[in-house]
ZAMARGU-4260 file (C-alpha; in steps of 0.2 Angstrom, whole numbers, plus 5000, padded with zeros to 4 digits):
<rodrens>
0) 5294/5054/5324 | 5306/5045/5309 | 5324/5034/5311 | 5331/5039/5293 | 5345/5023/5292
5) 5363/5026/5278 | 5379/5021/5277 | 5376/5006/5267 | 5387/4997/5252 | 5396/4983/5242
10) 5412/4982/5253 | 5426/4970/5250 | 5428/4956/5267 | 5442/4963/5279 | 5436/4981/5275
15) 5423/4993/5285 | 5408/5004/5289 | 5400/5014/5298 | 5381/5015/5297 | 5372/5031/5303
20) 5354/5031/5312 | 5346/5049/5312 | 5333/5053/5322 | 5318/5065/5320 | 5306/5068/5332
25) 5314/5063/5349 | 5330/5062/5357 | 5340/5047/5355 | 5348/5050/5373 | 5330/5047/5377
30) 5329/5029/5371 | 5336/5012/5369 | 5345/5013/5351 | 5347/4995/5342 | 5354/4988/5328
35) 5349/4972/5318 | 5350/4964/5304 | 5340/4953/5292 | 5356/4940/5283 | 5344/4932/5266
40) 5331/4919/5273 | 5336/4922/5289 | 5328/4929/5304 | 5329/4944/5312 | 5345/4946/5324
45) 5348/4957/5337 | 5366/4966/5336 | 5369/4978/5346 | 5360/4989/5357 | 5364/5006/5368
50) 5352/5008/5383 | 5346/5024/5388 | 5356/5037/5395 | 5347/5037/5415 | 5351/5031/5433
55) 5347/5014/5428 | 5356/5009/5411 | 5367/5027/5411 | 5370/5023/5391 | 5379/5007/5393
60) 5382/4995/5375 | 5378/4975/5373 | 5382/4964/5358 | 5377/4948/5353 | 5392/4938/5353
65) 5396/4935/5335 | 5398/4955/5333 | 5407/4955/5350 | 5427/4963/5345 | 5423/4971/5327
70) 5405/4981/5328 | 5403/4995/5338 | 5389/5005/5343 | 5390/5024/5346 | 5378/5039/5352
75) 5381/5059/5346 | 5369/5069/5355 | 5371/5084/5349 | 5367/5077/5332 | 5353/5063/5338
80) 5363/5051/5328 | 5367/5032/5334 | 5379/5025/5323 | 5385/5006/5320 | 5403/5005/5316
85) 5407/4988/5309 | 5425/4983/5306 | 5434/4967/5296 | 5416/4963/5287 | 5414/4948/5284
90) 5402/4940/5272 | 5392/4934/5283 | 5388/4950/5291 | 5380/4952/5274 | 5361/4959/5277
95) 5348/4974/5275 | 5351/4984/5296 | 5339/4993/5304 | 5338/5005/5318 | 5325/5004/5332
100) 5321/5015/5346 | 5312/5008/5361 | 5307/5013/5378 | 5295/5001/5388 | 5282/4995/5377
105) 5286/5008/5363 | 5297/5005/5347 | 5303/5013/5331 | 5310/5006/5316 | 5321/5013/5300
110) 5316/5007/5283 | 5335/4999/5283 | 5351/5000/5274 | 5358/4986/5266 | 5378/4976/5268
115) 5383/4969/5256 | 5401/4961/5259 | 5407/4953/5242 | 5425/4948/5232
</rodrens>
């Protein structure tokens, strides 16, 4: 079982990135998939969630207030991958971004991908 993030890098303010989280060993549509970030010297922050596809949650999405309108979480079931589209990047978005899969008491984290926003 593994999650592998990619797509981070150095971007100028106002730019965009798409982060990918590729899963192996399990099916992402059966799990609540989340993106977290941790900025230097700050605590881990949940930024976006896409819920598992079942009768109760049906793949709904949620975002922390600070990223609403700029971040979009999505899932490609054929590729077993979750994405985080980040638009209009700000220096405050600089962080290591982590992907997490969870259901009930089980969870799995990826290794993280660095996003640096700087001119």
